[in-house]
LOGULUM-54949 format. One record per residue (C-alpha): residue number from 1; residue in one letter; x, y, z. Coordinates in steps of 0.5 Angstrom, whole numbers. Example, Ala and Ser with C-alpha at 12.3 -4.5 7.8 and 13.67 -1.06 7.14 Angstrom:
// LOGULUM-54949
<atom><i>1</i><aa>A</aa><px>25</px><py>-9</py><pz>16</pz></atom>
<atom><i>2</i><aa>S</aa><px>27</px><py>-2</py><pz>14</pz></atom>
//
This chain:
// LOGULUM-54949
<atom><i>1</i><aa>X</aa><px>18</px><py>-3</py><pz>54</pz></atom>
<atom><i>2</i><aa>X</aa><px>18</px><py>4</py><pz>52</pz></atom>
<atom><i>3</i><aa>X</aa><px>12</px><py>8</py><pz>54</pz></atom>
<atom><i>4</i><aa>X</aa><px>9</px><py>13</py><pz>49</pz></atom>
<atom><i>5</i><aa>X</aa><px>11</px><py>20</py><pz>50</pz></atom>
<atom><i>6</i><aa>X</aa><px>5</px><py>25</py><pz>52</pz></atom>
<atom><i>7</i><aa>X</aa><px>5</px><py>28</py><pz>45</pz></atom>
<atom><i>8</i><aa>X</aa><px>4</px><py>21</py><pz>42</pz></atom>
<atom><i>9</i><aa>X</aa><px>-2</px><py>20</py><pz>47</pz></atom>
<atom><i>10</i><aa>X</aa><px>-5</px><py>27</py><pz>46</pz></atom>
<atom><i>11</i><aa>X</aa><px>-5</px><py>25</py><pz>38</pz></atom>
<atom><i>12</i><aa>X</aa><px>-8</px><py>18</py><pz>39</pz></atom>
<atom><i>13</i><aa>X</aa><px>-14</px><py>21</py><pz>44</pz></atom>
<atom><i>14</i><aa>X</aa><px>-15</px><py>27</py><pz>39</pz></atom>
<atom><i>15</i><aa>X</aa><px>-15</px><py>24</py><pz>33</pz></atom>
<atom><i>16</i><aa>X</aa><px>-22</px><py>22</py><pz>32</pz></atom>
<atom><i>17</i><aa>X</aa><px>-25</px><py>28</py><pz>35</pz></atom>
<atom><i>18</i><aa>X</aa><px>-21</px><py>32</py><pz>30</pz></atom>
<atom><i>19</i><aa>X</aa><px>-23</px><py>28</py><pz>24</pz></atom>
<atom><i>20</i><aa>X</aa><px>-31</px><py>29</py><pz>26</pz></atom>
<atom><i>21</i><aa>X</aa><px>-30</px><py>36</py><pz>27</pz></atom>
<atom><i>22</i><aa>X</aa><px>-27</px><py>36</py><pz>20</pz></atom>
<atom><i>23</i><aa>X</aa><px>-33</px><py>33</py><pz>17</pz></atom>
<atom><i>24</i><aa>X</aa><px>-37</px><py>39</py><pz>21</pz></atom>
<atom><i>25</i><aa>X</aa><px>-33</px><py>44</py><pz>17</pz></atom>
<atom><i>26</i><aa>X</aa><px>-34</px><py>41</py><pz>11</pz></atom>
<atom><i>27</i><aa>X</aa><px>-42</px><py>41</py><pz>12</pz></atom>
<atom><i>28</i><aa>X</aa><px>-41</px><py>48</py><pz>15</pz></atom>
<atom><i>29</i><aa>X</aa><px>-37</px><py>50</py><pz>8</pz></atom>
<atom><i>30</i><aa>X</aa><px>-42</px><py>47</py><pz>3</pz></atom>
<atom><i>31</i><aa>X</aa><px>-49</px><py>49</py><pz>6</pz></atom>
<atom><i>32</i><aa>X</aa><px>-48</px><py>57</py><pz>4</pz></atom>
<atom><i>33</i><aa>X</aa><px>-46</px><py>55</py><pz>-3</pz></atom>
<atom><i>34</i><aa>X</aa><px>-50</px><py>50</py><pz>-4</pz></atom>
<atom><i>35</i><aa>X</aa><px>-57</px><py>53</py><pz>-1</pz></atom>
<atom><i>36</i><aa>X</aa><px>-57</px><py>60</py><pz>-5</pz></atom>
<atom><i>37</i><aa>X</aa><px>-63</px><py>61</py><pz>-1</pz></atom>
<atom><i>38</i><aa>X</aa><px>-59</px><py>61</py><pz>6</pz></atom>
<atom><i>39</i><aa>X</aa><px>-61</px><py>67</py><pz>10</pz></atom>
<atom><i>40</i><aa>X</aa><px>-56</px><py>71</py><pz>14</pz></atom>
<atom><i>41</i><aa>X</aa><px>-57</px><py>68</py><pz>21</pz></atom>
<atom><i>42</i><aa>X</aa><px>-55</px><py>61</py><pz>17</pz></atom>
<atom><i>43</i><aa>X</aa><px>-49</px><py>64</py><pz>14</pz></atom>
<atom><i>44</i><aa>X</aa><px>-47</px><py>67</py><pz>20</pz></atom>
<atom><i>45</i><aa>X</aa><px>-47</px><py>60</py><pz>24</pz></atom>
<atom><i>46</i><aa>X</aa><px>-44</px><py>56</py><pz>19</pz></atom>
<atom><i>47</i><aa>X</aa><px>-38</px><py>62</py><pz>19</pz></atom>
<atom><i>48</i><aa>X</aa><px>-38</px><py>61</py><pz>26</pz></atom>
<atom><i>49</i><aa>X</aa><px>-37</px><py>53</py><pz>26</pz></atom>
<atom><i>50</i><aa>X</aa><px>-31</px><py>54</py><pz>21</pz></atom>
<atom><i>51</i><aa>X</aa><px>-28</px><py>59</py><pz>25</pz></atom>
<atom><i>52</i><aa>X</aa><px>-29</px><py>54</py><pz>31</pz></atom>
<atom><i>53</i><aa>X</aa><px>-26</px><py>48</py><pz>27</pz></atom>
<atom><i>54</i><aa>X</aa><px>-20</px><py>52</py><pz>25</pz></atom>
<atom><i>55</i><aa>X</aa><px>-19</px><py>54</py><pz>32</pz></atom>
<atom><i>56</i><aa>X</aa><px>-19</px><py>47</py><pz>35</pz></atom>
<atom><i>57</i><aa>X</aa><px>-14</px><py>45</py><pz>30</pz></atom>
<atom><i>58</i><aa>X</aa><px>-10</px><py>51</py><pz>32</pz></atom>
<atom><i>59</i><aa>X</aa><px>-10</px><py>49</py><pz>39</pz></atom>
<atom><i>60</i><aa>X</aa><px>-8</px><py>42</py><pz>37</pz></atom>
<atom><i>61</i><aa>X</aa><px>-2</px><py>45</py><pz>34</pz></atom>
<atom><i>62</i><aa>X</aa><px>0</px><py>49</py><pz>40</pz></atom>
<atom><i>63</i><aa>X</aa><px>-1</px><py>43</py><pz>44</pz></atom>
<atom><i>64</i><aa>X</aa><px>3</px><py>38</py><pz>40</pz></atom>
<atom><i>65</i><aa>X</aa><px>8</px><py>44</py><pz>40</pz></atom>
<atom><i>66</i><aa>X</aa><px>8</px><py>45</py><pz>48</pz></atom>
<atom><i>67</i><aa>X</aa><px>9</px><py>37</py><pz>49</pz></atom>
<atom><i>68</i><aa>X</aa><px>14</px><py>36</py><pz>44</pz></atom>
<atom><i>69</i><aa>X</aa><px>21</px><py>34</py><pz>46</pz></atom>
<atom><i>70</i><aa>X</aa><px>25</px><py>38</py><pz>41</pz></atom>
<atom><i>71</i><aa>X</aa><px>20</px><py>44</py><pz>39</pz></atom>
<atom><i>72</i><aa>X</aa><px>25</px><py>47</py><pz>34</pz></atom>
<atom><i>73</i><aa>X</aa><px>25</px><py>41</py><pz>30</pz></atom>
<atom><i>74</i><aa>X</aa><px>18</px><py>40</py><pz>31</pz></atom>
<atom><i>75</i><aa>X</aa><px>17</px><py>47</py><pz>28</pz></atom>
<atom><i>76</i><aa>X</aa><px>22</px><py>45</py><pz>22</pz></atom>
<atom><i>77</i><aa>X</aa><px>18</px><py>39</py><pz>21</pz></atom>
<atom><i>78</i><aa>X</aa><px>11</px><py>42</py><pz>21</pz></atom>
<atom><i>79</i><aa>X</aa><px>12</px><py>48</py><pz>18</pz></atom>
<atom><i>80</i><aa>X</aa><px>6</px><py>47</py><pz>14</pz></atom>
<atom><i>81</i><aa>X</aa><px>2</px><py>46</py><pz>20</pz></atom>
<atom><i>82</i><aa>X</aa><px>4</px><py>53</py><pz>22</pz></atom>
<atom><i>83</i><aa>X</aa><px>3</px><py>56</py><pz>16</pz></atom>
<atom><i>84</i><aa>X</aa><px>-4</px><py>54</py><pz>16</pz></atom>
<atom><i>85</i><aa>X</aa><px>-5</px><py>56</py><pz>23</pz></atom>
<atom><i>86</i><aa>X</aa><px>-2</px><py>63</py><pz>22</pz></atom>
<atom><i>87</i><aa>X</aa><px>-5</px><py>65</py><pz>15</pz></atom>
<atom><i>88</i><aa>X</aa><px>-12</px><py>65</py><pz>17</pz></atom>
<atom><i>89</i><aa>X</aa><px>-11</px><py>70</py><pz>22</pz></atom>
<atom><i>90</i><aa>X</aa><px>-7</px><py>75</py><pz>17</pz></atom>
<atom><i>91</i><aa>X</aa><px>-12</px><py>74</py><pz>12</pz></atom>
<atom><i>92</i><aa>X</aa><px>-19</px><py>72</py><pz>14</pz></atom>
<atom><i>93</i><aa>X</aa><px>-21</px><py>70</py><pz>8</pz></atom>
<atom><i>94</i><aa>X</aa><px>-26</px><py>64</py><pz>7</pz></atom>
<atom><i>95</i><aa>X</aa><px>-23</px><py>60</py><pz>2</pz></atom>
<atom><i>96</i><aa>X</aa><px>-16</px><py>61</py><pz>6</pz></atom>
<atom><i>97</i><aa>X</aa><px>-19</px><py>58</py><pz>12</pz></atom>
<atom><i>98</i><aa>X</aa><px>-22</px><py>53</py><pz>8</pz></atom>
<atom><i>99</i><aa>X</aa><px>-15</px><py>51</py><pz>5</pz></atom>
<atom><i>100</i><aa>X</aa><px>-12</px><py>52</py><pz>12</pz></atom>
<atom><i>101</i><aa>X</aa><px>-17</px><py>47</py><pz>15</pz></atom>
<atom><i>102</i><aa>X</aa><px>-16</px><py>42</py><pz>10</pz></atom>
<atom><i>103</i><aa>X</aa><px>-8</px><py>42</py><pz>11</pz></atom>
<atom><i>104</i><aa>X</aa><px>-9</px><py>41</py><pz>18</pz></atom>
<atom><i>105</i><aa>X</aa><px>-14</px><py>35</py><pz>17</pz></atom>
<atom><i>106</i><aa>X</aa><px>-9</px><py>32</py><pz>12</pz></atom>
<atom><i>107</i><aa>X</aa><px>-3</px><py>33</py><pz>16</pz></atom>
<atom><i>108</i><aa>X</aa><px>-7</px><py>29</py><pz>22</pz></atom>
<atom><i>109</i><aa>X</aa><px>-10</px><py>24</py><pz>18</pz></atom>
<atom><i>110</i><aa>X</aa><px>-3</px><py>22</py><pz>16</pz></atom>
<atom><i>111</i><aa>X</aa><px>-1</px><py>21</py><pz>23</pz></atom>
<atom><i>112</i><aa>X</aa><px>-7</px><py>16</py><pz>24</pz></atom>
<atom><i>113</i><aa>X</aa><px>-4</px><py>9</py><pz>24</pz></atom>
<atom><i>114</i><aa>X</aa><px>-11</px><py>5</py><pz>22</pz></atom>
<atom><i>115</i><aa>X</aa><px>-11</px><py>10</py><pz>16</pz></atom>
<atom><i>116</i><aa>X</aa><px>-8</px><py>6</py><pz>10</pz></atom>
<atom><i>117</i><aa>X</aa><px>-5</px><py>9</py><pz>4</pz></atom>
<atom><i>118</i><aa>X</aa><px>-10</px><py>7</py><pz>0</pz></atom>
<atom><i>119</i><aa>X</aa><px>-16</px><py>10</py><pz>4</pz></atom>
<atom><i>120</i><aa>X</aa><px>-12</px><py>17</py><pz>5</pz></atom>
<atom><i>121</i><aa>X</aa><px>-11</px><py>18</py><pz>-2</pz></atom>
<atom><i>122</i><aa>X</aa><px>-18</px><py>16</py><pz>-3</pz></atom>
<atom><i>123</i><aa>X</aa><px>-20</px><py>21</py><pz>2</pz></atom>
<atom><i>124</i><aa>X</aa><px>-16</px><py>26</py><pz>-1</pz></atom>
<atom><i>125</i><aa>X</aa><px>-19</px><py>25</py><pz>-8</pz></atom>
<atom><i>126</i><aa>X</aa><px>-26</px><py>26</py><pz>-5</pz></atom>
<atom><i>127</i><aa>X</aa><px>-24</px><py>32</py><pz>-1</pz></atom>
<atom><i>128</i><aa>X</aa><px>-21</px><py>36</py><pz>-6</pz></atom>
<atom><i>129</i><aa>X</aa><px>-26</px><py>34</py><pz>-11</pz></atom>
<atom><i>130</i><aa>X</aa><px>-31</px><py>37</py><pz>-7</pz></atom>
<atom><i>131</i><aa>X</aa><px>-28</px><py>43</py><pz>-4</pz></atom>
<atom><i>132</i><aa>X</aa><px>-25</px><py>45</py><pz>-11</pz></atom>
<atom><i>133</i><aa>X</aa><px>-32</px><py>44</py><pz>-14</pz></atom>
<atom><i>134</i><aa>X</aa><px>-35</px><py>48</py><pz>-8</pz></atom>
<atom><i>135</i><aa>X</aa><px>-30</px><py>54</py><pz>-8</pz></atom>
<atom><i>136</i><aa>X</aa><px>-30</px><py>55</py><pz>-16</pz></atom>
<atom><i>137</i><aa>X</aa><px>-37</px><py>55</py><pz>-15</pz></atom>
<atom><i>138</i><aa>X</aa><px>-37</px><py>60</py><pz>-10</pz></atom>
<atom><i>139</i><aa>X</aa><px>-33</px><py>65</py><pz>-14</pz></atom>
<atom><i>140</i><aa>X</aa><px>-35</px><py>64</py><pz>-21</pz></atom>
<atom><i>141</i><aa>X</aa><px>-43</px><py>63</py><pz>-20</pz></atom>
<atom><i>142</i><aa>X</aa><px>-43</px><py>71</py><pz>-20</pz></atom>
<atom><i>143</i><aa>X</aa><px>-38</px><py>73</py><pz>-25</pz></atom>
<atom><i>144</i><aa>X</aa><px>-41</px><py>76</py><pz>-31</pz></atom>
<atom><i>145</i><aa>X</aa><px>-37</px><py>72</py><pz>-36</pz></atom>
<atom><i>146</i><aa>X</aa><px>-37</px><py>66</py><pz>-32</pz></atom>
<atom><i>147</i><aa>X</aa><px>-40</px><py>59</py><pz>-34</pz></atom>
<atom><i>148</i><aa>X</aa><px>-40</px><py>55</py><pz>-28</pz></atom>
<atom><i>149</i><aa>X</aa><px>-46</px><py>57</py><pz>-25</pz></atom>
<atom><i>150</i><aa>X</aa><px>-49</px><py>50</py><pz>-22</pz></atom>
<atom><i>151</i><aa>X</aa><px>-46</px><py>45</py><pz>-17</pz></atom>
<atom><i>152</i><aa>X</aa><px>-46</px><py>40</py><pz>-23</pz></atom>
<atom><i>153</i><aa>X</aa><px>-42</px><py>44</py><pz>-27</pz></atom>
<atom><i>154</i><aa>X</aa><px>-37</px><py>45</py><pz>-22</pz></atom>
<atom><i>155</i><aa>X</aa><px>-36</px><py>38</py><pz>-20</pz></atom>
<atom><i>156</i><aa>X</aa><px>-35</px><py>36</py><pz>-28</pz></atom>
<atom><i>157</i><aa>X</aa><px>-30</px><py>42</py><pz>-28</pz></atom>
<atom><i>158</i><aa>X</aa><px>-26</px><py>39</py><pz>-22</pz></atom>
<atom><i>159</i><aa>X</aa><px>-26</px><py>32</py><pz>-25</pz></atom>
<atom><i>160</i><aa>X</aa><px>-23</px><py>35</py><pz>-32</pz></atom>
<atom><i>161</i><aa>X</aa><px>-18</px><py>39</py><pz>-28</pz></atom>
<atom><i>162</i><aa>X</aa><px>-16</px><py>34</py><pz>-23</pz></atom>
<atom><i>163</i><aa>X</aa><px>-15</px><py>29</py><pz>-29</pz></atom>
<atom><i>164</i><aa>X</aa><px>-11</px><py>34</py><pz>-33</pz></atom>
<atom><i>165</i><aa>X</aa><px>-16</px><py>33</py><pz>-39</pz></atom>
<atom><i>166</i><aa>X</aa><px>-19</px><py>40</py><pz>-39</pz></atom>
<atom><i>167</i><aa>X</aa><px>-25</px><py>39</py><pz>-44</pz></atom>
<atom><i>168</i><aa>X</aa><px>-25</px><py>47</py><pz>-44</pz></atom>
<atom><i>169</i><aa>X</aa><px>-33</px><py>47</py><pz>-44</pz></atom>
<atom><i>170</i><aa>X</aa><px>-32</px><py>50</py><pz>-37</pz></atom>
<atom><i>171</i><aa>X</aa><px>-27</px><py>54</py><pz>-35</pz></atom>
<atom><i>172</i><aa>X</aa><px>-26</px><py>60</py><pz>-29</pz></atom>
<atom><i>173</i><aa>X</aa><px>-26</px><py>67</py><pz>-31</pz></atom>
<atom><i>174</i><aa>X</aa><px>-24</px><py>70</py><pz>-25</pz></atom>
<atom><i>175</i><aa>X</aa><px>-17</px><py>71</py><pz>-22</pz></atom>
<atom><i>176</i><aa>X</aa><px>-19</px><py>67</py><pz>-16</pz></atom>
<atom><i>177</i><aa>X</aa><px>-22</px><py>62</py><pz>-20</pz></atom>
<atom><i>178</i><aa>X</aa><px>-16</px><py>61</py><pz>-24</pz></atom>
<atom><i>179</i><aa>X</aa><px>-12</px><py>60</py><pz>-17</pz></atom>
<atom><i>180</i><aa>X</aa><px>-16</px><py>55</py><pz>-15</pz></atom>
<atom><i>181</i><aa>X</aa><px>-15</px><py>51</py><pz>-22</pz></atom>
<atom><i>182</i><aa>X</aa><px>-8</px><py>51</py><pz>-21</pz></atom>
<atom><i>183</i><aa>X</aa><px>-8</px><py>48</py><pz>-14</pz></atom>
<atom><i>184</i><aa>X</aa><px>-13</px><py>43</py><pz>-16</pz></atom>
<atom><i>185</i><aa>X</aa><px>-9</px><py>41</py><pz>-23</pz></atom>
<atom><i>186</i><aa>X</aa><px>-2</px><py>41</py><pz>-18</pz></atom>
<atom><i>187</i><aa>X</aa><px>-6</px><py>37</py><pz>-13</pz></atom>
<atom><i>188</i><aa>X</aa><px>-9</px><py>32</py><pz>-18</pz></atom>
<atom><i>189</i><aa>X</aa><px>-2</px><py>31</py><pz>-22</pz></atom>
<atom><i>190</i><aa>X</aa><px>1</px><py>29</py><pz>-15</pz></atom>
<atom><i>191</i><aa>X</aa><px>-5</px><py>24</py><pz>-13</pz></atom>
<atom><i>192</i><aa>X</aa><px>-5</px><py>21</py><pz>-20</pz></atom>
<atom><i>193</i><aa>X</aa><px>2</px><py>20</py><pz>-19</pz></atom>
<atom><i>194</i><aa>X</aa><px>1</px><py>17</py><pz>-12</pz></atom>
<atom><i>195</i><aa>X</aa><px>-4</px><py>12</py><pz>-15</pz></atom>
<atom><i>196</i><aa>X</aa><px>0</px><py>10</py><pz>-21</pz></atom>
<atom><i>197</i><aa>X</aa><px>6</px><py>9</py><pz>-16</pz></atom>
<atom><i>198</i><aa>X</aa><px>2</px><py>4</py><pz>-11</pz></atom>
<atom><i>199</i><aa>X</aa><px>-1</px><py>0</py><pz>-17</pz></atom>
<atom><i>200</i><aa>X</aa><px>6</px><py>-1</py><pz>-20</pz></atom>
<atom><i>201</i><aa>X</aa><px>8</px><py>-3</py><pz>-13</pz></atom>
<atom><i>202</i><aa>X</aa><px>3</px><py>-8</py><pz>-12</pz></atom>
<atom><i>203</i><aa>X</aa><px>4</px><py>-11</py><pz>-19</pz></atom>
<atom><i>204</i><aa>X</aa><px>12</px><py>-11</py><pz>-17</pz></atom>
<atom><i>205</i><aa>X</aa><px>10</px><py>-14</py><pz>-10</pz></atom>
<atom><i>206</i><aa>X</aa><px>6</px><py>-19</py><pz>-14</pz></atom>
<atom><i>207</i><aa>X</aa><px>11</px><py>-21</py><pz>-19</pz></atom>
<atom><i>208</i><aa>X</aa><px>16</px><py>-22</py><pz>-14</pz></atom>
<atom><i>209</i><aa>X</aa><px>12</px><py>-26</py><pz>-10</pz></atom>
<atom><i>210</i><aa>X</aa><px>10</px><py>-31</py><pz>-16</pz></atom>
<atom><i>211</i><aa>X</aa><px>18</px><py>-31</py><pz>-17</pz></atom>
<atom><i>212</i><aa>X</aa><px>19</px><py>-33</py><pz>-10</pz></atom>
<atom><i>213</i><aa>X</aa><px>14</px><py>-39</py><pz>-10</pz></atom>
<atom><i>214</i><aa>X</aa><px>17</px><py>-41</py><pz>-17</pz></atom>
<atom><i>215</i><aa>X</aa><px>24</px><py>-41</py><pz>-14</pz></atom>
<atom><i>216</i><aa>X</aa><px>22</px><py>-45</py><pz>-8</pz></atom>
<atom><i>217</i><aa>X</aa><px>18</px><py>-50</py><pz>-12</pz></atom>
<atom><i>218</i><aa>X</aa><px>24</px><py>-51</py><pz>-16</pz></atom>
<atom><i>219</i><aa>X</aa><px>29</px><py>-52</py><pz>-10</pz></atom>
<atom><i>220</i><aa>X</aa><px>24</px><py>-57</py><pz>-8</pz></atom>
<atom><i>221</i><aa>X</aa><px>24</px><py>-61</py><pz>-14</pz></atom>
<atom><i>222</i><aa>X</aa><px>31</px><py>-61</py><pz>-15</pz></atom>
<atom><i>223</i><aa>X</aa><px>32</px><py>-63</py><pz>-8</pz></atom>
<atom><i>224</i><aa>X</aa><px>27</px><py>-69</py><pz>-9</pz></atom>
<atom><i>225</i><aa>X</aa><px>31</px><py>-71</py><pz>-15</pz></atom>
<atom><i>226</i><aa>X</aa><px>37</px><py>-71</py><pz>-11</pz></atom>
<atom><i>227</i><aa>X</aa><px>34</px><py>-76</py><pz>-6</pz></atom>
<atom><i>228</i><aa>X</aa><px>31</px><py>-80</py><pz>-12</pz></atom>
<atom><i>229</i><aa>X</aa><px>38</px><py>-81</py><pz>-15</pz></atom>
<atom><i>230</i><aa>X</aa><px>41</px><py>-82</py><pz>-8</pz></atom>
<atom><i>231</i><aa>X</aa><px>36</px><py>-88</py><pz>-7</pz></atom>
<atom><i>232</i><aa>X</aa><px>37</px><py>-91</py><pz>-14</pz></atom>
<atom><i>233</i><aa>X</aa><px>44</px><py>-91</py><pz>-12</pz></atom>
<atom><i>234</i><aa>X</aa><px>43</px><py>-94</py><pz>-5</pz></atom>
<atom><i>235</i><aa>X</aa><px>38</px><py>-99</py><pz>-8</pz></atom>
<atom><i>236</i><aa>X</aa><px>43</px><py>-101</py><pz>-14</pz></atom>
<atom><i>237</i><aa>X</aa><px>49</px><py>-102</py><pz>-8</pz></atom>
<atom><i>238</i><aa>X</aa><px>44</px><py>-106</py><pz>-4</pz></atom>
<atom><i>239</i><aa>X</aa><px>42</px><py>-111</py><pz>-10</pz></atom>
<atom><i>240</i><aa>X</aa><px>49</px><py>-111</py><pz>-14</pz></atom>
<atom><i>241</i><aa>X</aa><px>54</px><py>-113</py><pz>-8</pz></atom>
<atom><i>242</i><aa>X</aa><px>50</px><py>-120</py><pz>-6</pz></atom>
<atom><i>243</i><aa>X</aa><px>49</px><py>-122</py><pz>-13</pz></atom>
<atom><i>244</i><aa>X</aa><px>57</px><py>-121</py><pz>-14</pz></atom>
<atom><i>245</i><aa>X</aa><px>59</px><py>-125</py><pz>-8</pz></atom>
<atom><i>246</i><aa>X</aa><px>53</px><py>-131</py><pz>-9</pz></atom>
<atom><i>247</i><aa>X</aa><px>56</px><py>-131</py><pz>-16</pz></atom>
<atom><i>248</i><aa>X</aa><px>63</px><py>-132</py><pz>-14</pz></atom>
<atom><i>249</i><aa>X</aa><px>61</px><py>-137</py><pz>-9</pz></atom>
<atom><i>250</i><aa>X</aa><px>57</px><py>-141</py><pz>-13</pz></atom>
<atom><i>251</i><aa>X</aa><px>63</px><py>-141</py><pz>-18</pz></atom>
<atom><i>252</i><aa>X</aa><px>68</px><py>-144</py><pz>-13</pz></atom>
<atom><i>253</i><aa>X</aa><px>63</px><py>-149</py><pz>-10</pz></atom>
<atom><i>254</i><aa>X</aa><px>62</px><py>-151</py><pz>-18</pz></atom>
<atom><i>255</i><aa>X</aa><px>69</px><py>-152</py><pz>-19</pz></atom>
<atom><i>256</i><aa>X</aa><px>70</px><py>-157</py><pz>-12</pz></atom>
<atom><i>257</i><aa>X</aa><px>64</px><py>-161</py><pz>-14</pz></atom>
<atom><i>258</i><aa>X</aa><px>67</px><py>-162</py><pz>-21</pz></atom>
<atom><i>259</i><aa>X</aa><px>73</px><py>-164</py><pz>-18</pz></atom>
<atom><i>260</i><aa>X</aa><px>70</px><py>-169</py><pz>-13</pz></atom>
<atom><i>261</i><aa>X</aa><px>66</px><py>-172</py><pz>-19</pz></atom>
<atom><i>262</i><aa>X</aa><px>72</px><py>-173</py><pz>-23</pz></atom>
<atom><i>263</i><aa>X</aa><px>75</px><py>-177</py><pz>-17</pz></atom>
<atom><i>264</i><aa>X</aa><px>69</px><py>-181</py><pz>-16</pz></atom>
<atom><i>265</i><aa>X</aa><px>69</px><py>-183</py><pz>-24</pz></atom>
<atom><i>266</i><aa>X</aa><px>76</px><py>-185</py><pz>-23</pz></atom>
<atom><i>267</i><aa>X</aa><px>75</px><py>-189</py><pz>-17</pz></atom>
<atom><i>268</i><aa>X</aa><px>70</px><py>-193</py><pz>-20</pz></atom>
<atom><i>269</i><aa>X</aa><px>74</px><py>-194</py><pz>-27</pz></atom>
<atom><i>270</i><aa>X</aa><px>79</px><py>-197</py><pz>-23</pz></atom>
<atom><i>271</i><aa>X</aa><px>75</px><py>-202</py><pz>-19</pz></atom>
<atom><i>272</i><aa>X</aa><px>72</px><py>-205</py><pz>-26</pz></atom>
<atom><i>273</i><aa>X</aa><px>74</px><py>-212</py><pz>-28</pz></atom>
<atom><i>274</i><aa>X</aa><px>79</px><py>-211</py><pz>-33</pz></atom>
<atom><i>275</i><aa>X</aa><px>81</px><py>-204</py><pz>-32</pz></atom>
<atom><i>276</i><aa>X</aa><px>88</px><py>-206</py><pz>-31</pz></atom>
<atom><i>277</i><aa>X</aa><px>89</px><py>-209</py><pz>-37</pz></atom>
//
């Protein structure tokens, strides 16, 4: 039995702590946006938590890279993780830090064997909806011509944008808000495609299962019918062969009896008086 590598053991041990840190990042990102009365100290604490969570995921990436047996292949297959680690350093924007952390969280969540695809997609939808609403609210609330002023407006706009409905009653007016809208639309289309594919796969698997069961029942019925035909043939052979033999035996015995009777009649006739006359 092959033992798991050091990288696999590290990923298994750090899976739950990193996901818990992701929840802390979501809270720290949401508090200053939702609570407009938050003071400078609370905002600074939330910002520090965001940086700590991002740094933890960055260290996790470096540790997995160091434990990898083929580091070049690891970098090629985890280039998105590398971008999520490097970009906040080059441009320390809060929105970019949020996007980078979401990428890192999503990549680690995909590695978890206990997380099924449906759970992953549902979590991705909720995460995009929540962070998209918070992000667009943070950049559009203070815009002079903006019409997304409350969290309810932002959530409604995120719903219509992710589902590509686009009622038009709320729309971003700033350049950064429109960039968020583009990312949310593309993500929504991708997730809807995944959901549609999963539903289609479920129906196909269900129909295939029904077809297999129907074929199994058909084969069982055909086998049973073949056994019934074989039994009928055996019964016919067992009941027909003795009847023919008995009939033939009775015919021979009847002929012998008939011959014996005729001989007895002739003898009796000869013994009668005047028979020779």
